[in-house]
Phi, psi and omega in degrees: 000135181271199178299154182288162177300322179295322178293317179295323183297336181284348181271123182307325179302331184256005176301142179090350176284140176280171181302317180295319179294319178294323177296318178293318178298318180304323182293343181277343182273151176233138178292135181275138174224113177233156179293162185301323183261358184266130177288155173298314170206164185229163180303133178087345179292139177295131181277117179236350182224152169250158188231152177233119177269121181246350179201146176085215186217145170236135179255124174257125183235119173261103186310131180077008184218233188273155170235129179241138175251114183263141177232155184294153352279140180214125170271131187235129172075016184291323181295312178298317182295320183282341180250358181062028176281150174291152181293140178254358180224166172254134178245127176235145183270140169289164184299333182254015184288138170243116184232140179243144179245151177222117179298134180300326180297330176294318180293317183290337177280337185285000000 
């Protein structure tokens, strides 16, 4: 089971979706599990998935530039994933982060 309909409803991209549509969308997400020292994604990596932060914190670091601390609700990496651009930041999960992934190819087929 993916993120709840209430969690999805908070994302502007999904505003206007009905309960049934959100339930179907939820089934497409998979909970992310990465090791403590492993980034969610890194600079230069090909973007193939978009992410949804529903709890905790994700830190986006653009080496030599800005650092952003994201809190829920947050859609992460959707532009790169939908355009197949390489990542320009490194994303690392906080210890209490709950993040869901959705392959971009799933979105483009819909």
